[in-house]
TORTIBA-837311 format. One record per atom (N, C-alpha, C): x, y, z; residue in one letter. Coordinates in steps of 0.001 Angstrom, whole numbers, padded with zeros to 6 digits, always signed. Layout:
// residues N
XYZa
...
***
This chain:
// residues 336
-020299+070027+134886x
-021022+068999+135642x
-021135+067697+134868x
-021448+067772+133585x
-021701+066568+132804x
-020532+066165+131911x
-019525+067005+131779x
-018374+066668+130927x
-017136+067376+131468x
-016731+066989+132672x
-015602+067667+133306x
-014290+067501+132533x
-014016+066346+131864x
-012774+066274+131086x
-012692+067343+130001x
-013793+067573+129298x
-013773+068587+128242x
-013555+069980+128825x
-014103+070235+130010x
-013884+071532+130651x
-012415+071699+131009x
-011781+070636+131495x
-010351+070687+131818x
-009519+070931+130565x
-009885+070265+129462x
-009091+070327+128232x
-009325+071609+127441x
-010263+072434+127881x
-010495+073728+127227x
-009224+074564+127182x
-008372+074415+128192x
-007161+075227+128286x
-006215+075027+127114x
-006339+073912+126391x
-005425+073601+125299x
-005974+074004+123930x
-007156+074597+123916x
-007752+075106+122680x
-007341+076567+122522x
-006921+076990+121330x
-006568+078409+121126x
-007706+079325+121571x
-007410+080431+122237x
-008451+081308+122787x
-009506+081719+121762x
-009087+081949+120521x
-010048+082398+119511x
-011106+081343+119207x
-010783+080057+119420x
-011719+078973+119106x
-012437+078446+120337x
-012145+078984+121510x
-012757+078453+122730x
-014270+078624+122789x
-014840+079762+122348x
-016308+079834+122340x
-016950+078745+121481x
-016365+078448+120329x
-016894+077390+119470x
-016756+076036+120152x
-015615+075805+120782x
-015388+074543+121503x
-016441+074352+122583x
-016686+075396+123379x
-017682+075302+124445x
-019084+075084+123874x
-019401+075780+122797x
-020721+075614+122182x
-020912+074191+121683x
-019894+073641+121034x
-020001+072286+120493x
-020115+071254+121600x
-019329+071410+122658x
-019384+070448+123758x
-020711+070540+124504x
-021218+071748+124680x
-022520+071907+125326x
-023626+071316+124453x
-023519+071531+123152x
-024478+070933+122209x
-024434+069410+122304x
-023237+068861+122408x
-023099+067406+122524x
-023756+066889+123805x
-023578+067604+124913x
-024196+067187+126174x
-025713+067232+126065x
-026226+068325+125526x
-027681+068474+125428x
-028306+067354+124600x
-027686+067010+123484x
-028265+065978+122620x
-028024+064567+123155x
-026877+064347+123801x
-026573+062996+124281x
-027416+062604+125491x
-027829+063573+126300x
-028582+063271+127507x
-030071+063075+127260x
-030527+063375+126069x
-031965+063289+125801x
-032486+061872+126004x
-031747+060869+125529x
-032214+059485+125651x
-032416+059066+127101x
-031669+059669+128014x
-031727+059270+129423x
-032635+060156+130257x
-033205+061198+129659x
-034000+062141+130445x
-035442+062255+129984x
-035840+061496+128956x
-037227+061554+128480x
-037938+060253+128818x
-039256+060321+128862x
-040046+059145+129234x
-040273+058196+128073x
-040281+058719+126849x
-040502+057874+125673x
-039622+058354+124519x
-039303+057454+123563x
-038551+057885+122384x
-039262+058971+121584x
-040589+058994+121616x
-041332+060017+120878x
-041018+061409+121410x
-040994+061535+122727x
-040640+062813+123333x
-039198+063169+122994x
-038323+062152+123008x
-036929+062381+122646x
-036784+062889+121228x
-037542+062317+120301x
-037491+062758+118910x
-037936+064209+118780x
-038907+064605+119579x
-039371+065997+119551x
-038264+066939+120044x
-037558+066513+121071x
-036472+067365+121585x
-035327+067460+120588x
-035028+066387+119891x
-033978+066438+118880x
-034389+067334+117718x
-035677+067327+117373x
-036145+068236+116329x
-036001+069686+116792x
-036216+069917+118086x
-035986+071250+118659x
-034546+071681+118420x
-033591+070758+118565x
-032197+071106+118346x
-031869+071286+116866x
-032530+070549+116007x
-032356+070805+114568x
-032798+072227+114232x
-033933+072613+114772x
-034434+073974+114528x
-033476+075011+115104x
-032940+074734+116289x
-031997+075664+116903x
-030742+075830+116068x
-030237+074730+115508x
-029046+074813+114660x
-029336+075669+113432x
-030477+075437+112805x
-030834+076238+111628x
-030913+077725+111971x
-031498+078034+113112x
-031641+079440+113498x
-030295+080043+113898x
-029431+079230+114520x
-028103+079743+114881x
-027303+080084+113632x
-027412+079244+112600x
-026682+079503+111354x
-027273+080671+110581x
-028544+080965+110815x
-029163+082122+110142x
-028933+083418+110914x
-028303+083303+112108x
-028020+084489+112902x
-029159+084947+113782x
-030202+084122+113918x
-031349+084472+114760x
-031608+083362+115771x
-030669+083108+116680x
-030852+081996+117628x
-031984+082267+118609x
-032657+081215+119074x
-033669+081406+120121x
-032996+081770+121437x
-033800+082172+122407x
-033240+082538+123712x
-032924+081273+124502x
-031881+080602+124068x
-031417+079352+124681x
-029899+079426+124709x
-029271+079196+125870x
-027837+079502+126010x
-026924+078854+124976x
-027099+077566+124717x
-026205+076880+123780x
-026375+077438+122376x
-027599+077706+121979x
-027865+078246+120645x
-027258+079636+120485x
-027357+080456+121532x
-026784+081796+121484x
-025269+081725+121356x
-024643+080828+122131x
-023193+080689+122078x
-022748+080153+120721x
-023500+079215+120169x
-023156+078670+118854x
-023255+079755+117789x
-024298+080551+117837x
-024454+081635+116862x
-023320+082640+116994x
-022923+082941+118225x
-021805+083858+118451x
-020512+083281+117872x
-020284+081978+118084x
-019068+081345+117575x
-019032+081374+116048x
-020174+081158+115427x
-020246+081195+113960x
-019948+082598+113437x
-020527+083604+114094x
-020292+084985+113667x
-018835+085378+113888x
-018252+084912+114988x
-016857+085230+115287x
-015918+084595+114268x
-016191+083333+113894x
-015368+082666+112892x
-015446+083401+111560x
-016631+083839+111200x
-016809+084574+109954x
-016029+085883+109986x
-016053+086566+111128x
-015342+087839+111255x
-013833+087631+111261x
-013355+086587+111929x
-011916+086340+112028x
-011297+085981+110685x
-012081+085327+109839x
-011533+084823+108571x
-012046+085589+107357x
-012787+086654+107579x
-013326+087407+106457x
-014288+086609+105599x
-014978+085686+106242x
-015970+084877+105528x
-015401+083713+104755x
-014097+083440+104879x
-013484+082350+104106x
-013613+080992+104785x
-013889+080967+106087x
-013996+079695+106817x
-015404+079549+107375x
-015909+078336+107321x
-017249+078048+107824x
-017227+076767+108649x
-018198+076667+109557x
-018460+075397+110225x
-019594+074705+109500x
-019540+073399+109428x
-020480+072631+108620x
-021779+072368+109378x
-022866+072944+108885x
-024173+072689+109502x
-024567+071228+109341x
-024206+070619+108217x
-024578+069213+107986x
-023922+068295+109004x
-022733+068653+109486x
-022083+067822+110511x
-022822+067906+111839x
-023306+069089+112208x
-024116+069202+113423x
-025406+068402+113292x
-026016+068451+112114x
-027234+067673+111891x
-026942+066173+111933x
-025753+065787+111493x
-025357+064378+111538x
-025323+063875+112980x
-024814+064708+113886x
-024775+064329+115298x
-026185+064092+115817x
-027103+064994+115493x
-028486+064858+115943x
-029101+063578+115378x
-028893+063324+114103x
-029484+062139+113469x
-028940+060850+114066x
-027649+060829+114379x
-027060+059628+114974x
-027605+059398+116378x
-027788+060469+117142x
-028398+060330+118464x
-029818+059761+118349x
-030521+060191+117313x
-031910+059764+117152x
-032030+058262+116917x
-031019+057672+116288x
-031049+056231+116009x
-031081+055395+117280x
-030530+055939+118366x
-030384+055153+119593x
-031130+055800+120765x
-032263+056443+120458x
-033035+057098+121501x
-033590+056113+122529x
-033841+054877+122098x
-034383+053883+123029x
-033293+053052+123684x
-032029+053517+123572x
-030886+052812+124155x
-030811+051361+123679x
-031116+051161+122401x
-031019+049824+121827x
-029552+049435+121692x
-029232+048143+121775x
-027840+047723+121594x
-027391+047951+120153x
-026108+048123+119978x
-025558+048291+118637x
-025503+046924+117960x
-025928+046814+116704x
-025947+045500+116047x
-024566+044849+115974x
-023554+045650+115661x
-022199+045128+115496x
-021201+046100+116094x
-019981+045627+116264x
-018909+046513+116733x
-018634+047599+115704x
-018802+047265+114424x
-018601+048261+113359x
-019662+049364+113450x
-020894+049015+113807x
-021928+050046+113942x
-021635+050948+115138x
-021016+050406+116178x
-020581+051236+117306x
-019473+052190+116868x
-018563+051704+116032x
-017525+052581+115479x
-018149+053704+114658x
-019163+053363+113869x
-019825+054382+113053x
-020497+055421+113938x
-021069+054970+115050x
-021650+055907+116011x
-020583+056881+116513x
-019408+056356+116854x
-018323+057222+117303x
-017897+058205+116232x
-017844+057747+114973x
-017468+058613+113858x
-018480+059733+113667x
-019764+059397+113744x
-020809+060376+113454x
-021116+061309+114623x
-020532+061041+115782x
-020750+061919+116935x
-019424+062555+117376x
-018575+061788+118025x
-017372+062372+118630x
-016303+062749+117596x
-016123+061955+116554x
-015195+062372+115494x
-015701+063647+114831x
-017012+063703+114607x
-017594+064881+113977x
-017423+066121+114850x
-017519+065965+116174x
-017248+067091+117073x
-015824+067608+116888x
-014881+066696+116714x
-013487+067102+116516x
-013309+067786+115163x
-013986+067278+114120x
-013908+067939+112810x
-014405+069381+112919x
-015537+069564+113607x
-016108+070900+113750x
-015179+071825+114532x
-014524+071277+115555x
-013579+072087+116326x
-012391+072496+115473x
-011922+071583+114623x
-010836+071931+113698x
-011274+073040+112748x
-012515+072965+112270x
-013010+074031+111402x
-013025+075373+112122x
-013245+075357+113436x
-013318+076603+114199x
-011948+077231+114424x
-010847+076500+114147x
-009508+077065+114429x
-009167+078302+113584x
-009359+078334+112258x
-009902+077327+111353x
-008799+076470+110727x
-009169+075240+110364x
-008219+074355+109708x
-008965+073341+108845x
-008457+073146+107633x
-008949+072105+106753x
-007775+071251+106319x
-007553+070145+107009x
-006374+069323+106782x
-006762+067864+106768x
-006390+067150+105704x
-006702+065728+105644x
-005956+064973+106736x
-004736+065383+107061x
-003966+064700+108108x
-004612+064897+109469x
-004992+066137+109797x
-005619+066414+111087x
-006965+065714+111201x
-007759+065745+110132x
-009057+065068+110168x
-008888+063560+110312x
-007875+063011+109659x
-007635+061569+109724x
-007313+061140+111149x
-006435+061879+111817x
-006096+061564+113208x
-007322+061763+114099x
-008067+062848+113863x
-009266+063128+114655x
-010302+062033+114501x
-010392+061438+113313x
-011356+060367+113090x
-011091+059188+114015x
-009844+058773+114109x
-009510+057636+114975x
-009708+057982+116445x
-009327+059195+116847x
-009509+059597+118237x
-010994+059648+118582x
-011803+060225+117698x
-013233+060327+117954x
-013897+058967+118078x
-013499+058016+117246x
-014060+056670+117362x
-013713+056055+118708x
-012471+056243+119151x
-012070+055715+120461x
-012875+056373+121578x
-013054+057699+121498x
-013814+058419+122518x
-015269+057955+122530x
-015858+057775+121348x
-017251+057338+121269x
-017455+055940+121831x
-016570+055023+121484x
-016671+053663+122002x
-016526+053666+123519x
-015585+054449+124019x
-015361+054527+125462x
-016555+055148+126176x
-017179+056150+125554x
-018357+056770+126161x
-019475+055755+126345x
-019643+054877+125379x
-020674+053843+125488x
-020332+052858+126608x
-019061+052483+126716x
-018649+051587+127798x
-018896+052239+129162x
-018560+053507+129284x
-018756+054214+130553x
-020227+054268+130936x
-021093+054321+129933x
-022519+054463+130211x
-023249+053161+130474x
-022579+052017+130311x
-023259+050731+130471x
-023959+050604+131825x
-023306+050888+132962x
-024008+050741+134244x
-025218+051662+134377x
-025099+052881+133860x
-026191+053854+133989x
-027371+053499+133097x
-027095+052912+131940x
-028177+052524+131039x
-028817+051212+131505x
-028001+050303+132024x
-028530+049029+132504x
-029376+049209+133765x
-028962+050147+134634x
-029698+050387+135871x
-029995+051874+135987x
-030953+052358+135179x
-031235+053798+135140x
-031924+054258+136412x
-031781+055545+136718x
-032513+056105+137858x
-033999+056131+137560x
-034836+056396+138561x
-036284+056459+138318x
-036601+057452+137215x
-037504+057100+136294x
-037830+058003+135179x
-038552+059243+135661x
-038475+060304+134833x
-039225+061524+135134x
-040713+061243+134984x
-041501+061717+135917x
-042944+061465+135867x
-043695+062709+135398x
-043226+063263+134276x
-043895+064456+133750x
-044871+064112+132641x
-044911+062831+132247x
-045796+062435+131157x
-047203+062213+131688x
-048204+062698+130935x
-049590+062476+131322x
-050222+061371+130495x
-049394+060510+129899x
-049916+059466+129023x
-050640+058380+129793x
-050287+058203+131063x
-050939+057167+131853x
-050741+057463+133319x
-051769+057290+134149x
-051599+057503+135577x
-050902+056345+136258x
-050626+055291+135526x
-050045+054091+136117x
-048601+053891+135715x
-047916+054974+135411x
-046477+054844+135155x
-046082+055022+133718x
-046946+055529+132872x
-046552+055824+131503x
-046832+054689+130552x
-046312+054817+129326x
-046560+053853+128272x
-045729+052593+128481x
-046016+051583+127664x
-045269+050335+127745x
-043806+050573+127400x
-043531+051452+126400x
-042148+051759+126052x
-041413+052353+127246x
-042088+053227+127975x
-041446+053840+129139x
-041174+052798+130212x
-042106+051874+130414x
-041887+050827+131409x
-040711+049946+131020x
-040578+049642+129734x
-039449+048838+129289x
-038135+049577+129501x
-038143+050896+129198x
-036919+051668+129385x
-036507+051704+130847x
-037493+051768+131758x
-037165+051886+133167x
-036465+050634+133679x
-036608+049521+132970x
-035951+048284+133371x
-034503+048233+132912x
-034088+049178+132084x
-032708+049230+131630x
-032464+048364+130412x
-031294+048577+129803x
-030896+047798+128634x
-029380+047710+128604x
-028870+046802+127786x
-027435+046590+127660x
-027026+047029+126266x
-026132+047985+126168x
-025810+048607+124891x
-024529+048067+124258x
-024040+046939+124716x
-022890+046322+124061x
-023294+045827+122675x
-022377+045805+121710x
-022710+045296+120375x
-023181+043838+120442x
-024229+043528+119691x
-024817+042196+119749x
-023856+041112+119259x
-023028+041418+118256x
-022100+040390+117770x
-021043+040061+118823x
-020618+041062+119584x
-019657+040820+120660x
-020313+040005+121774x
-021544+040336+122111x
-022260+039584+123138x
-022437+038127+122736x
-022703+037899+121462x
-022869+036526+120987x
-021559+035749+121075x
-020448+036394+120703x
-019155+035704+120742x
-018715+035382+122169x
-019067+036241+123114x
-018596+036054+124486x
-019644+035407+125390x
-020817+035109+124844x
-021846+034418+125615x
-022563+035283+126630x
-022613+036588+126397x
-023300+037489+127326x
-024778+037564+126969x
-025622+037463+127974x
-027064+037641+127778x
-027504+038869+128559x
-028313+039709+127917x
-028684+040950+128580x
-029455+040709+129869x
-030282+039649+129922x
-031020+039389+131149x
-030085+039027+132310x
-028949+038393+131980x
-027966+038084+133034x
-027324+039359+133571x
-027018+040290+132649x
-026419+041553+133078x
-027392+042331+133956x
-028677+042358+133572x
-029670+043107+134335x
-029959+042446+135678x
-029693+041139+135784x
-029938+040438+137037x
-028697+040383+137929x
-027519+040159+137309x
-026300+039940+138093x
-025306+041095+138027x
-025498+042027+137129x
-024569+043139+137010x
-023194+042682+136594x
-022172+043076+137337x
-020785+042791+136979x
-020470+041304+136970x
-021279+040503+137653x
-021013+039063+137735x
-021619+038281+136582x
-022225+038942+135623x
-022819+038247+134484x
-021741+037506+133698x
-022026+036289+133297x
-021053+035459+132596x
-020657+036098+131260x
-019354+036191+131021x
-018837+036696+129754x
-018786+038202+129630x
-019318+038923+130631x
-019399+040383+130499x
-018013+041016+130393x
-017090+040590+131230x
-015758+041188+131193x
-015053+040886+129878x
-015291+039704+129317x
-014707+039384+128014x
-015260+040306+126936x
-016570+040577+127009x
-017193+041472+126027x
-016650+042890+126169x
-016540+043368+127398x
-016009+044708+127634x
-014568+044780+127152x
-013796+043727+127399x
-012405+043682+126937x
-012329+043820+125412x
-013186+043104+124694x
-013142+043159+123232x
-013493+044551+122712x
-014508+045160+123299x
-014905+046497+122858x
-013829+047520+123232x
-013296+047422+124442x
-012252+048354+124871x
-011001+048213+124014x
-010704+046986+123585x
-009542+046767+122718x
-009697+047499+121400x
-010917+047532+120862x
-011135+048253+119604x
-010891+049752+119805x
-011355+050301+120925x
-011087+051712+121209x
-009588+051959+121332x
-008904+051065+122036x
-007454+051200+122196x
-006738+051105+120858x
-007224+050254+119976x
-006609+050114+118649x
-006659+051432+117880x
-007774+052140+117987x
-007883+053427+117291x
-006904+054443+117873x
-006719+054428+119181x
-005754+055337+119797x
-004328+054983+119379x
-004027+053699+119293x
-002702+053268+118850x
-002454+053719+117417x
-003479+053595+116572x
-003352+054031+115181x
-003097+055530+115102x
-003851+056321+115874x
-003658+057770+115874x
-002268+058133+116386x
-001816+057420+117398x
-000481+057682+117957x
+000602+057374+116931x
+000442+056283+116204x
+001433+055923+115189x
+001444+056927+114050x
+000274+057443+113696x
+000211+058458+112653x
+000961+059712+113076x
+000817+060108+114348x
+001562+061258+114844x
+003065+061016+114766x
+003491+059832+115165x
+004910+059496+115115x
+005433+059561+113688x
+004625+059056+112744x
+005046+059085+111343x
+005199+060514+110836x
+004247+061378+111199x
+004314+062769+110758x
+005563+063444+111315x
+005824+063242+112593x
+006992+063878+113205x
+008301+063285+112683x
+008249+062036+112198x
+009453+061411+111634x
+009632+061746+110162x
+008724+062559+109605x
+008823+062934+108200x
+008385+061839+107250x
+007557+060911+107746x
+007082+059809+106918x
+005603+059994+106593x
+005125+059176+105654x
+003716+059218+105296x
+002907+058453+106337x
+001631+058828+106507x
+000774+058074+107419x
+000521+056687+106841x
+000080+055775+107716x
-000010+054368+107319x
-001018+054094+106210x
-002134+054808+106192x
-003231+054456+105294x
-004002+055701+104890x
-004768+055563+103812x
-005540+056696+103303x
-006735+056966+104211x
-007188+058211+104227x
-008351+058613+105013x
-009606+058116+104316x
-010348+057239+104967x
-011472+056570+104312x
-012622+057511+103971x
-012685+058671+104623x
-013798+059588+104381x
-013428+060740+103455x
-012199+060741+102930x
-011790+061818+102036x
-012677+061836+100797x
-013134+063013+100428x
-014013+063160+099279x
-015477+063250+099646x
-015824+062850+100891x
-017200+062973+101330x
-017496+064424+101714x
-018776+064718+101957x
-019176+066078+102307x
-018419+066565+103540x
-017811+067725+103424x
-017035+068286+104513x
-015592+067840+104526x
-015266+066847+103724x
-013894+066340+103662x
-013290+066532+102276x
-013666+067628+101643x
-013081+067989+100354x
-011929+068954+100617x
-010736+068535+100270x
-009552+069333+100574x
-008954+069880+099283x
-008505+071104+099357x
-007819+071684+098214x
-006531+070914+097961x
-006181+070777+096713x
-004963+070047+096359x
-003753+070707+097007x
-002965+069898+097678x
-001775+070430+098333x
-000657+070547+097308x
-000144+071760+097164x
+000902+071991+096169x
+002275+071603+096687x
+002408+071532+098009x
+003714+071199+098579x
+004098+069765+098237x
+005365+069561+097939x
+005892+068234+097618x
+007130+067970+098464x
+007431+066714+098610x
+008673+066346+099290x
+008749+066903+100695x
+009882+067558+100994x
+010086+068097+102330x
+009082+069200+102653x
+008612+069903+101621x
+007602+070925+101852x
+006312+070337+102377x
+005928+069195+101847x
+004720+068520+102326x
+004908+068026+103746x
+006093+067489+104047x
+006394+067022+105398x
+006276+068163+106397x
+006866+069310+106058x
+006808+070479+106936x
+005374+070955+107115x
+004599+070898+106036x
+003207+071333+106105x
+002407+070436+107040x
+002593+069111+106943x
+001885+068186+107813x
+002260+068410+109272x
+003545+068631+109538x
+003978+068881+110914x
+003327+070147+111460x
+003292+071191+110634x
+002692+072448+111064x
+001208+072265+111370x
+000510+071510+110532x
-000915+071279+110746x
-001165+070498+112034x
-000364+069479+112278x
-000516+068682+113493x
-000221+069522+114721x
+000782+070390+114629x
+001099+071281+115748x
-000097+072168+116081x
-000701+072752+115068x
-001844+073645+115287x
-003061+072894+115804x
-003207+071658+115378x
-004414+070894+115701x
-004306+070113+117002x
-003129+070054+117612x
-002931+069097+118698x
-003873+069340+119881x
-004198+070586+120169x
-005134+070850+121263x
-006480+070185+121054x
-006892+070046+119788x
-008161+069397+119477x
-008082+067893+119717x
-006877+067342+119665x
-006688+065905+119859x
-006674+065499+121333x
-006727+066451+122253x
-006515+066165+123662x
-007537+065230+124315x
-008776+065078+123797x
-009663+064065+124389x
-009061+062665+124399x
-008061+062430+123556x
-007386+061138+123574x
-006733+060880+124927x
-006251+061934+125585x
-005565+061770+126878x
-006543+061245+127925x
-007719+061861+128019x
-008723+061412+128987x
-009177+059993+128684x
-009274+059652+127405x
-009708+058313+127017x
-008665+057267+127382x
-007394+057591+127158x
-006315+056669+127532x
-006332+056419+129037x
-006500+057470+129833x
-006523+057318+131287x
-007659+056406+131729x
-008828+056576+131128x
-009979+055758+131525x
-009792+054303+131112x
-009290+054069+129916x
-009067+052696+129463x
-007991+052004+130301x
-006961+052747+130683x
-005931+052169+131553x
-006516+051780+132905x
-007379+052629+133443x
-008014+052313+134722x
-008923+051090+134581x
-009653+051024+133468x
-010518+049868+133219x
-009704+048576+133192x
-008556+048620+132548x
-007695+047439+132484x
-007207+047035+133885x
-006817+048008+134701x
-006352+047701+136055x
-007454+047092+136906x
-008707+047418+136592x
-009848+046883+137334x
-010398+045617+136682x
-009585+044990+135834x
-009934+043719+135190x
-011223+043820+134377x
-011416+044967+133731x
-012525+045197+132805x
-013894+045033+133471x
-013933+045357+134764x
-015208+045390+135486x
-015796+046787+135334x
-016649+046952+134344x
-017153+048279+133980x
-018102+048846+135032x
-018513+048015+136003x
-019423+048482+137045x
-018701+049077+138252x
-017380+049070+138270x
-016648+049591+139416x
-016866+051094+139579x
-017092+051495+140814x
-017391+052895+141114x
-016236+053818+140728x
-015003+053314+140812x
-013836+054143+140502x
-013866+054700+139087x
-014539+053997+138189x
-014578+054415+136795x
-015498+055602+136558x
-016301+055942+137550x
-017220+057074+137398x
-016773+058292+138189x
-015557+058250+138721x
-015021+059395+139438x
-014137+060235+138526x
-014015+061510+138850x
-013110+062373+138095x
-011673+061921+138313x
-010900+061957+137256x
-009511+061528+137350x
-008644+062729+137692x
-008095+062750+138901x
-007299+063886+139344x
-006003+064031+138542x
-005598+062964+137830x
-004361+063013+137062x
-004521+063684+135702x
-005754+063913+135268x
-005969+064425+133914x
-005255+065753+133649x
-005345+066767+134507x
-004650+068036+134184x
-003154+067853+133975x
-002512+067076+134841x
-001074+066872+134731x
-000719+066054+133497x
-001468+064963+133254x
-001211+064124+132080x
-001464+064909+130795x
-002498+065744+130801x
-002810+066546+129620x
-001696+067555+129352x
-001183+068182+130414x
-000092+069144+130253x
+001136+068466+129635x
+001500+067286+130144x
+002660+066572+129613x
+002436+066163+128163x
+001231+065666+127864x
+000927+065234+126501x
+001009+066399+125526x
+000477+067544+125929x
+000493+068715+125050x
+001912+069227+124858x
+002694+069190+125915x
+004076+069668+125816x
+004912+068746+124926x
+004690+067436+125041x
+005454+066457+124274x
+004853+066191+122895x
+003640+066698+122664x
+002918+066455+121425x
+002726+064958+121167x
+002364+064248+122234x
+002114+062809+122113x
+001238+062383+123302x
+000283+061510+123028x
-000587+061023+124102x
-000392+059517+124281x
***
């Protein structure tokens, strides 16, 4: 219901890793929707703490009676059994997703385009890293490609959500903080906000009050959306070029900026020369199903371009009937 592309792309994940994939995607939905379903950021912070506790209990093997937590605990136990305890999923990466969501509980705009990229890295790229761990796989090449794809997916997710955040549905009236419609923070949230990066808005002359008053007709809005969408497209182009280089037996264009950080410590590769080339190709082959969110992102960005970067168009919120066919071709050709 809330992430139909990921449900479609489940078919390209190896069967042994599908429970982990479903658990991670469900976890992502639960945490991402909190900002849009609570009356105040304080309530949202409490719900995110609930998920931190659930993650800790899932990793300890005693999940609460909550479907996503139970599935996550099962996936962790299955990975341990499949690998004889040699492979693990990173609890700190799951906590990173929660912490990044917490930063934007009030749907505040991103200060810069770079901070939006960091949001994509700490959420959607991290989801891809965790899925790779569930295969299991620890590969600097696969993680590097996943990083660029995740940033593109994260940036695109924010663009897709602009109309819903700017013009949110009526808030839930479950809060007893006030009989007159809740706290001042809740009243401000009900008026909506514009989550485009502030530096992009400044360069293109977009004012949030114009967007909230005029919607798609706000001056400079399409230019701002174009600039942000171009950054997402750039990451996809980079990931695509890296794949081409690997298949051509060449080195990737640049070093992985997160190598050496927690969760990105890789054992020294002993393979040299053609052996290293073959190893990289094998890793990319095994990991390609995890890269498939790039296909859905490319389709959405292409549609956005055809609609002249009018992010408010209804067509952009419909399911893309071409995704199964495009995904099948991309997986068969090993290129998106």
